[in-house]
C-alpha positions as CSV (number, residue, x, y, z in Angstrom):
1,M,72.3,20.1,-46.8
2,E,69.1,19.1,-45.1
3,K,69.0,18.2,-41.5
4,E,67.7,14.7,-40.8
5,Q,64.6,14.7,-38.8
6,Q,64.7,12.8,-35.6
7,S,62.0,10.5,-34.6
8,P,59.8,11.5,-31.6
9,V,61.2,8.6,-29.6
10,S,64.8,9.9,-29.9
11,N,63.7,13.4,-28.9
12,E,62.1,12.0,-25.7
13,M,65.1,10.1,-24.5
14,P,67.0,13.1,-22.9
15,A,63.9,14.2,-21.1
16,L,63.3,10.7,-19.8
17,L,66.8,10.3,-18.5
18,L,66.7,13.7,-16.8
19,G,63.3,12.8,-15.2
20,A,64.7,9.5,-14.0
21,G,67.7,11.3,-12.5
22,F,65.4,13.7,-10.7
23,A,63.4,10.8,-9.3
24,L,66.5,9.0,-8.2
25,A,67.8,12.1,-6.5
26,S,64.5,12.9,-4.7
27,L,64.0,9.3,-3.5
28,I,67.5,8.4,-2.5
29,L,70.1,11.1,-2.6
30,V,68.1,14.0,-1.0
31,P,67.1,12.1,2.2
32,A,70.6,10.7,2.6
33,L,72.2,14.1,2.3
34,A,69.6,15.7,4.5
35,Q,70.3,13.2,7.2
36,R,74.0,13.7,6.8
37,V,73.8,17.5,7.3
38,G,71.0,17.3,9.9
39,L,68.1,18.9,8.0
40,G,64.6,18.3,9.4
41,S,62.1,16.0,7.8
42,S,59.9,18.9,6.7
43,V,62.8,20.4,4.7
44,T,63.6,17.1,3.2
45,I,60.0,16.6,2.1
46,A,60.0,20.0,0.6
47,L,63.2,19.3,-1.4
48,R,61.8,16.0,-2.6
49,A,58.6,17.7,-3.7
50,A,60.5,20.4,-5.6
51,L,62.6,17.8,-7.4
52,M,59.5,15.8,-8.4
53,R,57.7,18.9,-9.7
54,A,60.8,19.7,-11.8
55,A,60.8,16.1,-13.1
56,G,57.2,16.4,-14.0
57,R,57.7,19.5,-16.1
58,L,60.0,17.8,-18.5
């Protein structure tokens, strides 16, 4: 049996969803959790930058 080839659009969907999840986490969840546990703003900014770099690599 031959495998059906997927279109490039369907191959990009998981990466798009993961990138959107990283962006959501870096903009909303990380600052909220950092404030909750008492992390400084510089640590929060570093965590956000790391998540955005990870999202950009997808």
